Every structure is written in structure tokens, then in C-alpha cells.
N, C-alpha and C positions, 0 to 999 in steps of 0.2 A: 835406492831398491835394485838389486840385480833382478834379471827377468830373462827367461828362455822359453820360447815357444816351439813345440816339437809337432811335426806334421808325419804321420804314420803314412805308409803306400796306400792305404783305403782311406785317406781323408780324415782321420780321427784327429783332433787336436788336443794338445795339453799345455797350458801355461804355467810354467812353475816360477815362484817368485819368494823373496826372503824375508821380507816384511809385511807385517799387517796392512790392509789396505786403509782401517780406519772406518769402512763403511761396509755394507752388506751388496755384494754384486748382483744385479739384475741382468745384464749380457756385456759381453764383450762386443766390439765393433771395429772395423778396420776400413779405411778408405780405400776404394777402388783405384782412386790416383795416386795411392802411395804416401798419403800425409800421416799414415801413422794408426797405432793400436791404442784403443782407450777402452778402459773398464767403466761401466756405467751404474752408478748405483740405485736402488729402490727409492733414495730419497733425492736424487738429482746430482749428487756430487758425481764427478768423474775424476779419473786419473789417467792422464797421456805416459805410455808406456814406450813410445818410440816408434822408429821407423824402420822396416824390413827391407831386405834386397827385393830386388822387382822379380825375381824368378820363385822367390817363395810367395811373395804378395798375389802372383796371379793364380797360385793353387787355392789361397783362403776362399774364394768365392764359392768353392765347392764344398766348405766345411758348414755344418749346421748347428753342432754344439760345442763347447769345448771344456775340457775338465781343468778348472782352477785349484792348484795345490801350493798352499804355503810349507816350503821346505823349513826344518830347523835342523841343527847339528844331528840329531838324533833320529830325524826322520820327518815324515808328514805332521803338520801342526793341524791345519784343516784344509777344506776342500769343497768345491762348489761346482756344480755342473749347471753351466748356463748357455743360453742361446749366443750363437756367434752371426754376427750380421756384417756382411760387407757392403758399403756404400759409397757414394760419392760425396764429398762436401764441395758446398759451392760458397 
């Protein structure tokens, strides 16, 4: 799965991906210690999407929601507006 996370100057986030998630997302979370970005589903499933550079990760603590958009060759296929949580994993 190809993934891109964009962050505007006013901390609006959009997560773009190119394959179906396979579940209904409930929220997106990132680890404050840089461990990675995960999508958490309503049924408990999760999908780890990878780690982002520290200078981007530091700004994610100010994000409250993220617009998730699955893109196809002809444009958007589906979208979700979900909470965005920044936390530390132990």
C-alpha cells in the first residue's frame, strides 16, 4: 500500500492511500516517540502504515482529525474523517 500524509500550515491532516483498508477506520494514531502511524478499526483491527520523519512527527500532536482518502486512477474512491490521536507506546 502506498501512503502519503499531508499536513497544512494550520495543522489540517489528510492521509491518502491507494488500496482498500479492509475494515471501517475508527481513528488514526501516531506514537509521540516516532514508532509509527496506525489506523485502528471499529472491530479492533489495525494497520501499521510506517514511520515519518521527526520534524513531521513533532507537528502531529497538534492535529485533532484526519481526512482519509482512498485514491484510484480516476480520483477518490472513499473517504473518512476520523479522530487523530498522538500518544506514546510503552
